N, C-alpha and C positions, 0 to 999 in steps of 0.2 A: 411404500408401497409397489409390489412389482405390476408392470404392466405389459400385454402382450401387442407384438405388433407383426401381423401377418405378414411376409414378404412376399407379394403375388407378382410374376413374371410369364412370359409368352416365350415358349421352348423352339428349338430348332426342328421340328418335324414337319414335313410338307406331304400336301400340298398345303395345308393349313396348320397352324401353329396349336399346341394344347397349354391349357393353363396349369402352373407348378406355382407351388408356393410353401413356405416353411415358417416357422415360428422362430420372431426373437424376443426375448426379456429384457427389458431395461426397468429402469429405477422409477420413471414417471413417465405421463403421456409426454411426448412433445409438442410443443406449443405450434408448430406449423410442419408442413411437410419437409422443409429445409433442415430442420432440426432431427429428422430420422437419421442414423447412422447409415451410412453407405456398408455393404456386405459382399460375400463373396459365395459362389457356390460350384459345384461339380459340372461343369459344362460338357464333360465326356460321358456324364449321365442323362444329358438332355440334347443330345445332337449338335452341341453349340462349341464344342473344344477337342482336341486330342488327349488320351489320356496319358500324353507325356509333358504337357502344358494346358493342366485341364480347368485352372482359376477360369471363371469371369466373374465381370462385378455386377451389383445391383445399384442401379441409381434410383433411390425413391423420387417418384414423380406426383404421385396423387395421394393423399389420405383422407381416409373417412372414417367414420365411429362403425365398430362392428356389434351390431345388435344380438347375433346369437352366441357370444362372447361375453364373459365378465371381464372390464378392465381391459378393453383391448381394441385395437384399430387394425383396418385393412389399409395396407399402403402398395399401391401400383408402382412397379419397378420398370425401368428400361435397364436391354441388358449390355454393358458395355465391355468391352475386350480389357484383358490385365493393364494395357499401357493407358486405359482410359479413353479410349475412342469408340466409335458406335459401331456396335458389333453387327456383323452383317444381316442377321434375324431381328433386328430393331426396328421395326415397321415405324413406331412413333418417331424415331430420330430421322426418318428417310424423306421428311416433306417437312416443307416451310409452310406453318400454319397461317391462318386468317381469321382473328377475330371476329371480321365482321361476317364472316359463314356462319348462318343459322342452320343446324342439321337435326331433323326427327326421324329417329330409326323405327322401324315397324318389325320386331325380333321375332319371328314365327319359329317354334320347336314343336317337338312333338314327345309326348312323355311316354316311356317305354315300360312294360312291365315284361322283361324276359326279350323274348326275338318280336314281338308284338306291340303295337300300341296299345296303352292302357282302354280297356274298355272293347278291344277286339275279342271275340271268343277264342278259346283252345284251337277248335277247330273252323277254319272257314272265317267267312267276315259278316260284318254287323251289314245291316242295312245301308243302302245306297247313301250316297251322300245329300243333303239337303235340308234334315233336320237339326244337324251338330251345329251351325253356324249360331253364336250367338244365343245359345239353347240355356233351358232351364229345367231340372229333372232329371234323374237317375237313368231315366230310358235314353237320354242323348248327351247328357254333359258327364263327363267325368274327369277326375283330379283336379277339382274346384279347391278342395282343400289343401292341396301342394300350390296352387297358383296365389292363393289368398295368404298363405305363408309368406311364399317369395314377394309378394306385392309389399305385405307389412314391412320386409325385414329392409325391401330395399329403399322405402320412404322412410323409415326409421333412422336408415344411414344417411339420408340426404341425399339419394341418387333422384335423377329429376323424370320418373316415371310417371307421365301422363295419362296412361289406361290399360285396362287388358279387356279382351275377349277372347269367348271360345272361337275355333277357328273352323274350317269348312270340312275336314276328315275329323273323324271321331278321335280322341285323344292330344289332337293339336290345337295349341294355345297361342296367343301372341299377347305381347306387350309394347306399348309406345315408350320412347324415350327421347328427350328433348335436349338440345346443350347450343349454347353458344360459344362458337370457336369450335374448330373441327377436332383439336387433340382434346379440348374438354371433352366434347360428345362422345368422341371412342374410347376415352379412358371411362366414362361413366357407363358405356355398353359392356366395357371388358368385367368391369367390375358386377354389374347387373348379373354377367352371364357366369361368374364365378358364386355369385350368392345363389343364383339358380342350380347348377351343380351341386352346392352343397347342402342346398334344401331339401335335395330329392334324395342324397342320404338317407335322410331320416325316415322317409317313407321305401325304403327299400326299391327305389325305381329309379331310371336312369333318362337323361335327356338328350335327346339325339337331333343333332342340327343338320343333318343330312337333307340337302335338299329336294329327294324323292324316297323318303322313308320305306313307303309301301308302293310296288309297281302296279301299273294298271290305271283303273279310272278314279284315281284318288289325287287330290291337290295335293301339290308339294309343297313346301316351305321357303319363305323367301324373306330378305331384310329389305325392304321396300326402303328407301332412303329419300326422305324429304329434304331440301335444301333452298336456301333464298342468301343472297346479298342483299345490301340497300339499294341497289338500282334495280333488282326483281321486286321488293317490297314497295319502295317508294316511289321510282320513277315509272316502272311499268311499260304498257303499250304493247300492240301486237308485234311490233316490227321487232321491239328487245325481246320478247319472250321467245318467239319464233326463232330469231336469230341465235339465241343459245342452243335452242334445240339442234338446230343445224350445226352448230358447233360439236355437239355430242355426236352427231350423225358421221362427223369425221374421223372422230376417235371409237368409233364401236368396238371394235376388235381390241382396241388397248383395255378400254374397259372391262369386256369381257375375260381377257386373262387375268385381271384382279378381282373379279367376283363370284369367287369360288370356285370349287371342283365339282365334277357330276354336274355342271349347271344345266348343261343341254339334255339330262333328263326330266329337269323341271320347265327349261324353256322352250317348250314342244308346239307353242301355238295356241293348246288348250289350256284349260282349268285357268283362266284370265292372264295368261302370259303371251307374249309375242314368240316368235320362233327365234332362237340364238342366233340365226344367221340372217335375221331382216334387222334394220332399226327404224323404229316408226314412232310418232308423236301423233298425240289429238287431244282433243278436249274431252275430259270425262272419260276417257277411253282406258280401262282397266285389260284390254287386249294389247296395248302399245307399249312401247320400251320405256318411253318417257310419258307420264300421265299429265295434262294440264288441268288443275283443278276447276271444277265450274266457276267455284267462289273467286277464282283469281282473276278469270275472263268477266264475272260479273263486277267485280271491283275495278274495272277500268286496266284489265292485264296487268293486276299487281298482287303480289301474294307470295307464292312458293310453287316449286316444280317437284315432281315424284319419279325420281329413278326407282322402275320397278324389276330391273334386271339383277340386281344383287341377291345372291342365295343365302340361305339362312346360316351357312357356315361359314360365310365370307370374311375376313378380316378387314374390321371398319378402318383402321388405319390406311388399308390400302385403295378402299373405296373411296375415301375423303381424298386421299392423294390425287385419284386420278380426276375426281370430282373438280377439285383445285387447279390441276394442271389444263384441264379443258378451259373453264371460266377465266383464265389465264392467257387462252390461246389468242 
């Protein structure tokens, strides 16, 4: 029986990469990702090579079931140069992982119908923010069928999505995803983004990850990143937690540089954000750069921390790479 492998990779466009994919037909389902054959692609068409030497290689990194196709799997790949070395655009291969790092992403996005968010009138705007967050009913909640389809698909594929909710702006949604090990969490997030875009195709809408899709008094979109290590989870203590936050203060500019383009439009100090030029942390403070959850404090300063700075369009490999660099400092 023929079996479909959808090879997925990140291209060389900047400031953020795009998802690319193509299908390979094999005789049987590989028993593991290690059994997926390597493949090549035309890097000159993805900003990853010159036409005179255009071959780039795809190295399978993670394989999951593809619930939207018969006899199929999704294969997330790293991009290598023709000689097998790590390609300059390969963010996954750019940092040393730590399996002790637990990551929880909060991926916000906006469902777009044409040039406007789903649910916005053709002329003008809907009523002001307030009724749309975690809402129910057609007056306030739009796109639920798309969101539920994506959720079911992710769960059937084995991705660790832990929840969904409608967000503050009409047409804006969020899903949460958890992973143990930095690369594992990032892999799952990129695969979930791929399935989100492909699910949207079915409904004739697009997914917007820009951090400020609608200008004015509307919430932007972020990718809040929750993280913990064994000391944060089990040792804790106010001194340890605040000391980690102070480490993040010293590398604020480095983090911002890797946390997504146009993030200055979102990090204004308004709409539950801290200004992009300021670093702060606080207990239960959603206007801070780093939020210390009240549950962490109540548990003897043990638990996790939330970095609220990453934009919705950020490359999670870069985000996790910066978090690891800071924690190791």
